[in-house]
C-alpha positions in Angstrom: 15.6 -11.6 -16.6 14.3 -12.9 -13.3 11.0 -14.5 -12.9 8.2 -12.0 -12.0 5.1 -13.0 -10.1 2.0 -10.9 -10.5 -0.2 -9.6 -7.7 -2.7 -12.3 -8.0 0.0 -15.1 -7.9 -1.7 -16.5 -11.0 0.9 -16.0 -13.7 4.7 -15.6 -13.9 7.0 -14.6 -16.7 9.8 -16.9 -17.8 13.4 -15.9 -17.5 13.3 -14.3 -21.0 10.2 -12.4 -20.2 7.6 -14.5 -21.9 4.2 -15.2 -20.4 3.7 -19.0 -20.2 0.4 -20.6 -21.0 -1.6 -23.0 -18.8 0.8 -25.9 -19.8 3.8 -23.8 -18.9 2.3 -22.8 -15.6 1.7 -26.5 -14.8 5.4 -27.3 -15.7 6.6 -24.5 -13.5 4.5 -25.7 -10.6 5.9 -29.3 -11.1 9.4 -27.9 -10.9 8.6 -26.0 -7.7 6.9 -29.1 -6.2 10.0 -31.2 -7.1 12.3 -28.6 -5.6 10.3 -28.6 -2.3 10.3 -32.4 -2.2 14.1 -32.6 -2.7 14.7 -29.9 -0.1 12.8 -32.0 2.5 15.6 -34.6 2.4 18.6 -32.8 1.0 20.6 -29.7 2.1 19.7 -27.0 -0.4 23.3 -26.2 -1.4 23.7 -29.7 -2.8 20.4 -29.8 -4.7 21.2 -29.8 -8.4 19.0 -28.5 -11.3 19.4 -31.8 -13.1 17.9 -33.7 -10.2 15.0 -31.3 -9.9 14.3 -31.5 -13.6 14.4 -35.3 -13.5 12.1 -35.5 -10.5 9.7 -33.2 -12.3 9.8 -35.3 -15.5 11.4 -32.6 -17.6 14.9 -31.3 -18.6 17.4 -28.9 -17.1 16.8 -26.6 -20.2 13.1 -26.4 -19.2 14.1 -25.6 -15.6 16.1 -22.7 -16.8 13.2 -21.4 -18.8 11.5 -20.6 -15.5 14.3 -20.1 -12.9 17.9 -18.9 -13.2 19.1 -21.3 -10.6 18.0 -23.4 -7.6 18.2 -20.4 -5.2 15.6 -18.5 -7.3 13.3 -21.5 -7.2 13.7 -21.5 -3.4 13.1 -17.7 -3.3 9.8 -18.2 -5.2 8.7 -20.8 -2.6 9.8 -18.5 0.2 7.8 -15.6 -1.3 4.7 -17.7 -0.7 5.4 -17.5 3.0 4.9 -13.7 2.9 1.6 -14.1 1.0 0.3 -16.7 3.4 1.5 -14.6 6.4 -0.8 -11.9 5.3 -3.7 -14.4 5.3 -2.7 -15.4 8.9 -2.6 -11.7 9.8 -6.2 -11.4 8.7 -7.0 -14.2 11.2 -5.3 -12.3 13.9 -7.5 -9.3 13.1 -10.6 -11.4 13.9 -13.3 -10.9 16.6 -11.8 -10.4 20.0 -15.1 -9.6 21.8 -15.7 -11.4 25.1 -18.1 -13.9 23.5 -15.7 -15.1 20.8 -12.2 -14.1 21.9 -11.2 -17.6 23.1 -12.2 -19.2 19.8 -10.3 -16.5 18.0 -7.2 -17.1 20.1 -7.4 -20.9 19.4 -7.8 -20.2 15.7 -4.7 -18.0 15.7 -2.6 -20.7 17.5 -3.9 -23.5 15.3 -3.5 -21.3 12.2 0.1 -20.5 12.9 1.0 -24.1 13.6 -0.6 -25.1 10.3 1.2 -22.3 8.5 4.5 -23.3 9.9 3.9 -27.0 9.2 3.0 -26.4 5.6 6.2 -24.4 5.1 8.5 -26.2 7.5 11.1 -27.1 4.8 11.4 -23.5 3.6 11.5 -22.1 7.1 14.3 -24.4 7.9 16.3 -23.1 4.9 15.6 -19.5 5.8 16.6 -20.2 9.4 19.8 -21.9 8.8 20.6 -21.6 5.1 20.8 -17.9 4.4 24.0 -15.9 4.8 25.7 -13.0 3.1 25.9 -14.8 -0.2 22.2 -15.8 -0.3 20.9 -12.4 -1.5 17.6 -13.8 -2.8 16.7 -15.3 0.6 17.7 -12.6 3.0 14.9 -10.9 4.8 12.1 -13.2 3.6 11.7 -14.9 7.0 11.6 -11.5 8.7 9.0 -10.2 6.2 6.8 -13.2 6.7 6.9 -13.0 10.5 6.8 -9.2 10.6 3.3 -9.2 9.0 2.0 -11.4 11.8 3.8 -9.4 14.5 2.4 -6.1 13.2 -1.1 -7.5 13.1 -0.8 -8.8 16.7 0.5 -5.4 17.9 -2.3 -3.6 16.1 -4.9 -6.0 17.6 -3.4 -5.6 21.1 -3.5 -1.8 20.8 -7.1 -1.8 19.7 -8.3 -4.4 22.2 -6.9 -3.0 25.4 -8.6 -0.2 27.3 -6.6 3.0 27.9 -4.6 3.2 31.1 -4.1 6.6 32.7 -1.9 7.7 35.5 1.1 8.9 33.5 1.3 11.6 30.9 -1.8 11.2 28.7 -3.5 7.8 28.1 -1.8 4.7 26.9 -2.7 1.2 26.0 -1.3 -1.6 28.1 -1.5 -5.4 28.0 -0.9 -7.6 31.0 2.2 -8.8 29.1 3.7 -5.3 28.8 3.1 -1.7 27.8 4.7 -1.9 24.3 2.4 -3.7 21.9 5.2 -4.5 19.5 7.3 -6.0 22.2 4.4 -8.1 23.3 3.6 -9.2 19.8 7.2 -9.9 19.0 7.4 -12.1 22.1 4.3 -14.0 21.1 5.5 -14.6 17.6 8.8 -15.8 19.0 6.9 -18.3 21.1 4.8 -19.4 18.2 7.7 -20.0 15.9 9.8 -21.8 18.6 7.0 -24.1 19.6 6.1 -24.9 15.9 9.8 -25.6 15.1 10.1 -28.0 18.0 6.6 -29.6 17.8 7.8 -33.1 17.1 10.3 -32.9 20.0 7.5 -32.0 22.3 5.4 -34.9 21.0 8.3 -37.3 21.6 8.2 -36.3 25.3 4.4 -37.0 25.4 3.2 -33.4 25.1 0.2 -33.4 22.8 -0.2 -30.9 20.0 -3.7 -30.0 21.3 -2.1 -29.0 24.6 0.6 -26.9 22.9 -2.2 -25.1 21.0 -4.1 -24.6 24.2 -1.1 -23.1 26.1 -0.2 -20.8 23.3 -3.8 -19.7 22.9 -4.0 -18.8 26.6 -0.9 -16.5 26.3 -2.3 -14.9 23.2 -5.8 -14.4 24.7 -4.4 -12.9 27.9 -2.0 -10.6 26.0 -4.7 -9.4 23.6 -7.8 -9.1 25.9 -6.4 -9.0 29.4 -8.7 -11.9 30.3 -7.7 -15.5 31.1 -8.9 -18.3 29.0 -11.7 -20.7 30.1 -10.9 -23.1 33.0 -10.8 -26.9 33.0 -10.1 -27.2 29.3 -7.1 -28.1 27.2 -7.7 -27.2 23.6 -11.2 -28.7 23.3 -10.6 -31.8 25.5 -11.2 -32.2 29.3 -8.2 -32.2 31.5 -8.7 -35.8 32.5 -7.8 -37.0 29.0 -4.3 -35.7 29.1 -1.4 -38.0 28.4 1.3 -38.0 31.0 4.7 -36.7 29.8 7.5 -39.3 29.5 10.3 -39.4 32.0 13.5 -39.0 30.0 17.0 -40.1 30.7 19.3 -37.9 32.8 21.3 -35.7 30.5 24.8 -37.2 30.1 23.8 -40.3 32.1 24.9 -42.7 29.5 28.3 -41.1 29.2 28.7 -40.9 33.0 27.8 -44.6 33.4 30.7 -45.6 31.0 33.3 -43.4 32.6 36.3 -45.2 34.1 36.2 -44.6 37.9 39.0 -42.5 39.3 41.5 -44.3 41.4 
């Protein structure tokens, strides 16, 4: 029998259907933590139950009391993405009135980056590690991001004034007339920036500036109003670090080529 997590995420049955006590719950959590730690340095397909159990200070037999295999432990970790996404969706549904909309946009941008960072290892597996054989993992990334996309689309629909001129009245954002298309584009932006955060930092682009830029796109798309001027995140423009000047792509290879005669 597979592990079952209750609605409050407080208890879970073992693989044989028993309800573990407090000590059992602590053991299960240690196994999940050890799994996550190993996944941060090792491709998930080569992670072994015996290694997870050893890292958690227990035995493979104990691991199998709570999870049928490594993939199921990863699936439990991934399910948390969906739960946390609903919490982020609540943040998207915050106050978008003119007095507080900019702070709300910043909180959404910051919140998504924190959400991705806290789950970076699992997102990497869901992005690159699931195929037709990984039945327990399929769709979890979509479910997590869909909750945020739907929340953004709903917020855009509710925030924008009706636009008439065609048949009936319709809601429109400066970013487009279809709220789901706008929301999907914003979520794609948020996920891509979060995934490449450290690459941006390498080139001298500060995280505060990434958050500011994303918040501006979100704010304009939701409210139709630009963000405040002369600010980057919460810092004056004059404090910005200058981006690095990188090498020319392929320059090193070109420099070592044998000249043609």
